[in-house]
MIDOSE-1310 file (N, C-alpha, C; in nm, 2 decimals, decimal comma, always signed):
residues 171
mnrt	-17,84/-3,11/+6,25/-17,88/-2,99/+6,12/-18,00/-2,87/+6,16; -17,92/-2,75/+6,19/-18,00/-2,64/+6,24/-17,98/-2,53/+6,14; -18,05/-2,47/+6,04/-18,01/-2,37/+5,97/-17,87/-2,22/+6,06; -17,99/-2,21/+6,20/-17,93/-2,13/+6,28/-17,79/-2,10/+6,36
saen	-17,78/-2,25/+6,36/-17,66/-2,33/+6,41/-17,52/-2,33/+6,27; -17,54/-2,40/+6,19/-17,48/-2,34/+6,10/-17,45/-2,20/+6,02; -17,53/-2,10/+5,97/-17,51/-1,94/+5,99/-17,42/-1,86/+6,11; -17,39/-1,95/+6,19/-17,30/-1,89/+6,32/-17,17/-1,99/+6,30
vlkr	-17,16/-2,09/+6,29/-17,08/-2,12/+6,29/-16,96/-2,05/+6,12; -17,03/-2,06/+5,98/-17,01/-2,06/+5,90/-16,96/-1,88/+5,91; -17,06/-1,84/+5,96/-17,05/-1,68/+5,92/-17,08/-1,57/+5,85; -17,21/-1,65/+5,81/-17,28/-1,61/+5,63/-17,45/-1,64/+5,68
plls	-17,53/-1,54/+5,64/-17,64/-1,61/+5,60/-17,66/-1,74/+5,53; -17,76/-1,84/+5,55/-17,84/-1,92/+5,49/-17,94/-1,95/+5,50; -18,01/-1,90/+5,30/-18,13/-1,96/+5,28/-18,18/-2,08/+5,33; -18,29/-2,11/+5,26/-18,37/-2,22/+5,30/-18,29/-2,34/+5,16
ndli	-18,29/-2,33/+5,08/-18,24/-2,39/+4,96/-18,13/-2,39/+4,95; -18,04/-2,39/+5,05/-17,91/-2,37/+5,08/-17,89/-2,48/+5,17; -18,01/-2,54/+5,19/-17,97/-2,73/+5,31/-18,02/-2,78/+5,18; -17,94/-2,88/+5,11/-18,02/-2,99/+5,08/-18,01/-3,10/+5,09
pall	-18,18/-3,13/+5,11/-18,22/-3,31/+5,21/-18,10/-3,38/+5,14; -18,05/-3,52/+5,25/-18,06/-3,53/+5,16/-18,00/-3,72/+5,25; -17,99/-3,81/+5,18/-18,01/-3,95/+5,24/-17,82/-3,98/+5,29; -17,80/-4,01/+5,40/-17,62/-4,11/+5,42/-17,65/-4,22/+5,40
hgfq	-17,68/-4,34/+5,35/-17,66/-4,46/+5,36/-17,56/-4,57/+5,43; -17,60/-4,63/+5,51/-17,47/-4,70/+5,63/-17,47/-4,63/+5,77; -17,52/-4,54/+5,83/-17,49/-4,49/+5,92/-17,66/-4,51/+6,00; -17,69/-4,49/+6,13/-17,79/-4,46/+6,24/-17,74/-4,36/+6,41
rcwr	-17,81/-4,31/+6,33/-17,78/-4,14/+6,52/-17,80/-4,26/+6,64; -17,72/-4,16/+6,69/-17,71/-4,21/+6,84/-17,72/-4,11/+6,93; -17,71/-4,20/+7,07/-17,69/-4,07/+7,14/-17,59/-4,09/+7,30; -17,42/-4,03/+7,14/-17,35/-4,05/+7,27/-17,21/-4,00/+7,24
akee	-17,16/-3,88/+7,19/-17,09/-3,81/+7,20/-17,09/-3,69/+7,30; -16,99/-3,69/+7,38/-16,98/-3,67/+7,54/-16,89/-3,52/+7,51; -16,96/-3,42/+7,61/-16,89/-3,28/+7,63/-16,89/-3,25/+7,68; -16,76/-3,19/+7,78/-16,76/-3,10/+7,94/-16,84/-2,99/+7,88
lffe	-16,96/-2,97/+7,97/-17,03/-2,84/+7,96/-17,07/-2,77/+8,13; -17,07/-2,63/+8,09/-17,11/-2,60/+8,24/-17,31/-2,59/+8,24; -17,37/-2,62/+8,27/-17,56/-2,66/+8,30/-17,53/-2,52/+8,37; -17,65/-2,37/+8,37/-17,69/-2,30/+8,47/-17,77/-2,36/+8,56
flgr	-17,88/-2,44/+8,48/-17,94/-2,53/+8,59/-17,86/-2,56/+8,72; -17,81/-2,64/+8,69/-17,72/-2,78/+8,72/-17,61/-2,66/+8,89; -17,57/-2,55/+8,78/-17,46/-2,43/+8,84/-17,35/-2,52/+8,90; -17,31/-2,60/+8,76/-17,15/-2,72/+8,76/-17,16/-2,71/+8,64
kaqg	-17,05/-2,82/+8,58/-17,01/-2,92/+8,48/-17,09/-3,08/+8,53; -17,11/-3,06/+8,40/-17,11/-3,23/+8,38/-17,09/-3,27/+8,22; -17,11/-3,34/+8,18/-17,11/-3,43/+8,06/-17,29/-3,40/+7,95; -17,21/-3,34/+7,85/-17,32/-3,26/+7,73/-17,32/-3,40/+7,64
vfld	-17,43/-3,48/+7,62/-17,46/-3,61/+7,54/-17,49/-3,54/+7,40; -17,44/-3,55/+7,31/-17,48/-3,50/+7,14/-17,48/-3,62/+7,08; -17,52/-3,58/+6,99/-17,56/-3,72/+6,82/-17,42/-3,73/+6,76; -17,41/-3,86/+6,75/-17,32/-3,92/+6,68/-17,39/-3,98/+6,55
lrei	-17,30/-4,05/+6,48/-17,33/-4,14/+6,37/-17,24/-4,34/+6,43; -17,36/-4,41/+6,39/-17,30/-4,52/+6,39/-17,33/-4,65/+6,33; -17,23/-4,70/+6,28/-17,19/-4,71/+6,15/-17,24/-4,84/+6,15; -17,37/-4,91/+6,02/-17,40/-5,00/+6,04/-17,47/-5,01/+5,91
phar	-17,50/-5,12/+5,89/-17,50/-5,14/+5,69/-17,54/-5,11/+5,64; -17,71/-5,19/+5,68/-17,83/-5,15/+5,61/-17,92/-5,05/+5,68; -17,89/-4,95/+5,74/-17,92/-4,84/+5,78/-17,93/-4,67/+5,66; -17,93/-4,61/+5,74/-17,96/-4,48/+5,69/-18,04/-4,38/+5,75
vnga	-17,96/-4,27/+5,75/-18,04/-4,12/+5,82/-18,03/-4,01/+5,70; -18,11/-3,89/+5,78/-18,12/-3,80/+5,67/-18,06/-3,71/+5,74; -18,09/-3,64/+5,66/-17,95/-3,47/+5,67/-17,98/-3,41/+5,55; -17,88/-3,26/+5,56/-17,91/-3,14/+5,47/-17,71/-3,18/+5,42
liqv	-17,74/-3,08/+5,31/-17,59/-3,13/+5,25/-17,59/-2,98/+5,25; -17,48/-2,86/+5,27/-17,45/-2,71/+5,25/-17,32/-2,70/+5,21; -17,26/-2,68/+5,09/-17,17/-2,57/+5,02/-17,09/-2,50/+5,12; -16,99/-2,58/+5,15/-16,86/-2,49/+5,21/-16,75/-2,45/+5,11
tpee	-16,63/-2,33/+5,19/-16,56/-2,30/+5,14/-16,44/-2,40/+5,21; -16,32/-2,42/+5,24/-16,24/-2,48/+5,29/-16,20/-2,38/+5,45; -16,23/-2,31/+5,40/-16,25/-2,18/+5,50/-16,35/-2,21/+5,61; -16,47/-2,22/+5,55/-16,56/-2,29/+5,68/-16,53/-2,44/+5,68
ltrl	-16,49/-2,50/+5,59/-16,45/-2,61/+5,68/-16,38/-2,66/+5,79; -16,25/-2,52/+5,79/-16,22/-2,51/+5,96/-16,26/-2,50/+5,96; -16,30/-2,39/+6,02/-16,42/-2,32/+6,13/-16,46/-2,48/+6,17; -16,60/-2,58/+6,11/-16,67/-2,67/+6,16/-16,52/-2,74/+6,21
klre	-16,42/-2,80/+6,19/-16,37/-2,88/+6,25/-16,30/-2,81/+6,38; -16,32/-2,67/+6,39/-16,28/-2,63/+6,52/-16,44/-2,64/+6,62; -16,53/-2,65/+6,57/-16,62/-2,67/+6,64/-16,68/-2,79/+6,64; -16,65/-2,90/+6,60/-16,65/-3,03/+6,67/-16,56/-3,13/+6,64
knyq	-16,45/-3,06/+6,80/-16,29/-3,06/+6,77/-16,33/-3,20/+6,82; -16,47/-3,25/+6,91/-16,41/-3,41/+6,92/-16,45/-3,52/+6,83; -16,48/-3,48/+6,67/-16,53/-3,56/+6,59/-16,42/-3,57/+6,47; -16,42/-3,70/+6,41/-16,38/-3,66/+6,28/-16,40/-3,60/+6,17
cidv	-16,37/-3,56/+6,08/-16,43/-3,53/+5,94/-16,44/-3,67/+5,84; -16,52/-3,73/+5,80/-16,50/-3,85/+5,73/-16,59/-3,75/+5,56; -16,50/-3,83/+5,47/-16,55/-3,81/+5,37/-16,75/-3,91/+5,36; -16,78/-3,92/+5,35/-16,87/-4,00/+5,26/-16,96/-3,97/+5,15
slai	-16,88/-3,93/+5,07/-16,95/-3,90/+4,92/-16,99/-4,03/+4,83; -16,98/-4,12/+4,80/-17,00/-4,22/+4,79/-17,14/-4,28/+4,83; -17,17/-4,29/+5,00/-17,26/-4,32/+5,05/-17,39/-4,25/+5,09; -17,42/-4,12/+4,96/-17,50/-4,05/+4,99/-17,53/-4,06/+4,79
telp	-17,65/-4,20/+4,80/-17,70/-4,22/+4,66/-17,77/-4,16/+4,64; -17,84/-4,11/+4,67/-18,01/-3,99/+4,62/-17,99/-3,86/+4,53; -17,91/-3,81/+4,56/-17,85/-3,71/+4,49/-17,74/-3,69/+4,49; -17,65/-3,74/+4,35/-17,49/-3,71/+4,29/-17,48/-3,57/+4,35
prgr	-17,35/-3,54/+4,45/-17,29/-3,46/+4,52/-17,16/-3,37/+4,37; -17,23/-3,22/+4,36/-17,13/-3,18/+4,37/-16,98/-3,17/+4,43; -16,84/-3,19/+4,39/-16,79/-3,20/+4,47/-16,74/-3,28/+4,57; -16,72/-3,31/+4,67/-16,66/-3,44/+4,81/-16,79/-3,40/+4,95
vytf	-16,86/-3,52/+4,98/-16,93/-3,48/+5,12/-16,85/-3,55/+5,24; -16,89/-3,45/+5,32/-16,83/-3,47/+5,47/-16,91/-3,47/+5,58; -16,92/-3,57/+5,67/-16,97/-3,52/+5,79/-16,92/-3,58/+5,88; -16,95/-3,53/+6,01/-16,83/-3,57/+6,13/-16,90/-3,67/+6,22
rcrp	-16,83/-3,77/+6,26/-16,84/-3,86/+6,38/-16,78/-3,86/+6,43; -16,84/-3,86/+6,61/-16,70/-3,90/+6,71/-16,59/-3,93/+6,74; -16,50/-3,93/+6,78/-16,41/-4,01/+6,79/-16,45/-4,08/+6,96; -16,37/-4,23/+6,88/-16,40/-4,33/+6,99/-16,38/-4,27/+7,14
ehwl	-16,26/-4,22/+7,18/-16,26/-4,12/+7,33/-16,32/-4,04/+7,40; -16,42/-4,02/+7,31/-16,52/-3,90/+7,37/-16,65/-3,96/+7,30; -16,66/-4,08/+7,29/-16,79/-4,20/+7,34/-16,85/-4,21/+7,53; -16,99/-4,17/+7,54/-17,01/-4,21/+7,62/-17,01/-4,34/+7,65
rege	-16,92/-4,33/+7,74/-16,95/-4,52/+7,84/-17,07/-4,58/+7,87; -17,07/-4,70/+7,85/-17,20/-4,79/+7,96/-17,16/-4,75/+8,09; -17,26/-4,72/+8,15/-17,26/-4,73/+8,34/-17,18/-4,59/+8,38; -17,15/-4,47/+8,25/-17,08/-4,34/+8,35/-17,23/-4,24/+8,40
tdaf	-17,21/-4,19/+8,46/-17,33/-4,11/+8,50/-17,29/-3,99/+8,51; -17,38/-3,86/+8,55/-17,31/-3,71/+8,57/-17,34/-3,71/+8,39; -17,44/-3,73/+8,31/-17,43/-3,68/+8,19/-17,61/-3,66/+8,15; -17,62/-3,62/+8,06/-17,72/-3,51/+8,03/-17,71/-3,45/+7,86
ipar	-17,88/-3,50/+7,84/-17,86/-3,46/+7,71/-17,95/-3,29/+7,73; -17,86/-3,20/+7,63/-17,97/-3,07/+7,67/-18,07/-3,03/+7,60; -18,17/-3,05/+7,66/-18,29/-3,01/+7,59/-18,31/-2,89/+7,47; -18,20/-2,80/+7,56/-18,19/-2,68/+7,42/-18,18/-2,74/+7,31
ymqm	-18,03/-2,82/+7,30/-17,94/-2,91/+7,19/-18,05/-2,99/+7,09; -18,14/-3,04/+7,18/-18,25/-3,13/+7,12/-18,35/-3,10/+7,02; -18,40/-2,97/+7,04/-18,49/-2,87/+7,02/-18,43/-2,88/+6,91; -18,33/-2,76/+6,93/-18,29/-2,70/+6,79/-18,22/-2,83/+6,68
vrsg	-18,24/-2,95/+6,72/-18,22/-3,06/+6,63/-18,31/-3,02/+6,55; -18,45/-3,08/+6,63/-18,57/-3,08/+6,60/-18,63/-3,01/+6,47; -18,62/-2,87/+6,53/-18,59/-2,77/+6,46/-18,56/-2,73/+6,34; -18,49/-2,79/+6,33/-18,41/-2,79/+6,17/-18,46/-2,88/+6,13
fqev	-18,48/-3,05/+6,13/-18,51/-3,12/+6,06/-18,69/-3,08/+6,07; -18,80/-2,99/+6,10/-18,90/-2,94/+6,14/-18,90/-2,83/+5,99; -18,78/-2,77/+6,00/-18,78/-2,66/+5,88/-18,83/-2,77/+5,75; -18,71/-2,89/+5,71/-18,75/-2,89/+5,58/-18,90/-2,95/+5,55
gpaf	-18,97/-3,00/+5,67/-19,11/-3,06/+5,67/-19,11/-3,18/+5,76; -19,27/-3,18/+5,75/-19,33/-3,30/+5,88/-19,29/-3,42/+5,87; -19,31/-3,49/+5,73/-19,23/-3,58/+5,67/-19,08/-3,61/+5,73; -18,99/-3,52/+5,65/-18,84/-3,49/+5,73/-18,81/-3,53/+5,88
lrly	-18,91/-3,47/+5,96/-18,88/-3,49/+6,12/-18,93/-3,57/+6,12; -18,97/-3,67/+6,08/-19,07/-3,80/+6,12/-18,92/-3,92/+6,10; -18,85/-3,87/+5,99/-18,73/-3,96/+5,92/-18,64/-3,96/+6,07; -18,63/-3,86/+6,13/-18,49/-3,82/+6,15/-18,53/-3,92/+6,29
eett	-18,67/-3,91/+6,35/-18,74/-3,98/+6,43/-18,70/-4,13/+6,46; -18,76/-4,11/+6,32/-18,77/-4,30/+6,28/-18,58/-4,36/+6,29; -18,51/-4,26/+6,25/-18,36/-4,30/+6,21/-18,25/-4,27/+6,33; -18,32/-4,24/+6,47/-18,20/-4,15/+6,55/-18,23/-4,29/+6,70
epsq	-18,16/-4,40/+6,74/-18,18/-4,43/+6,81/-18,20/-4,35/+6,96; -18,30/-4,44/+7,05/-18,39/-4,34/+7,16/-18,28/-4,33/+7,24; -18,29/-4,26/+7,34/-18,19/-4,29/+7,41/-18,22/-4,32/+7,56; -18,15/-4,33/+7,64/-18,23/-4,32/+7,84/-18,19/-4,19/+7,91
lpvl	-18,08/-4,07/+7,85/-18,08/-4,04/+7,92/-18,15/-3,97/+7,97; -18,14/-3,82/+8,06/-18,20/-3,81/+8,16/-18,20/-3,64/+8,07; -18,27/-3,54/+8,06/-18,28/-3,43/+7,88/-18,27/-3,30/+8,03; -18,19/-3,26/+8,02/-18,20/-3,13/+8,09/-18,22/-2,89/+8,02
ngsy	-18,34/-2,89/+8,09/-18,29/-2,78/+8,06/-18,24/-2,67/+8,11; -18,24/-2,53/+8,01/-18,20/-2,40/+8,08/-18,12/-2,41/+7,99; -17,99/-2,33/+8,00/-17,90/-2,29/+7,97/-17,73/-2,39/+7,97; -17,70/-2,39/+7,86/-17,59/-2,45/+7,86/-17,47/-2,40/+7,82
rfvd	-17,35/-2,39/+7,85/-17,17/-2,35/+7,77/-17,09/-2,43/+7,75; -17,01/-2,44/+7,67/-16,97/-2,55/+7,61/-16,77/-2,48/+7,71; -16,75/-2,56/+7,83/-16,63/-2,53/+7,90/-16,49/-2,50/+7,80; -16,48/-2,60/+7,68/-16,33/-2,54/+7,64/-16,39/-2,46/+7,52
piqa	-16,30/-2,34/+7,57/-16,27/-2,19/+7,52/-16,27/-2,14/+7,35; -16,21/-2,28/+7,28/-16,20/-2,29/+7,15/-16,31/-2,33/+7,10; -16,42/-2,45/+7,15/-16,51/-2,46/+7,12/-16,57/-2,34/+7,10; -16,57/-2,32/+7,27/-16,73/-2,23/+7,26/-16,69/-2,06/+7,19
lhv	-16,62/-2,12/+7,13/-16,56/-1,95/+7,05/-16,64/-1,97/+6,91; -16,68/-2,10/+6,88/-16,69/-2,14/+6,72/-16,90/-2,18/+6,72; -16,93/-2,18/+6,86/-17,06/-2,19/+6,88/-17,16/-2,09/+6,81
């Protein structure tokens, strides 16, 4: 959840009020979505690990709703190529949604498996996510931290890029 990242894929500016804070029930954030990246610091390819949503009946996560056109949703699906776009309209209870509400969950074949090595959380990605939550406010950032499963993976500083050319085009 980061306004600048969303602007890049949607190819339009977003105002602060274009991001509507919301709670999604029945999910917890976890670090398990993997994608091959080129890490400048390492000078080679390795697995980058990103956030995903895990179904947990009484859990909840915070995030933001952004109204998108069908074309923008198509671009989001290209960028999030390892994720399934799922309808979660019924799981947003605090705010009655206008239309359908979608989120992205990593496809199981792209989950980081127990014991896999050479996998890192990109520090830049972690900071981008945190800054998006901070933009809404300190309490929203705290709720993100409380509802995100901690990871034991190493965090890697420096630049990175997606190896997949289609995904790289939509970042």
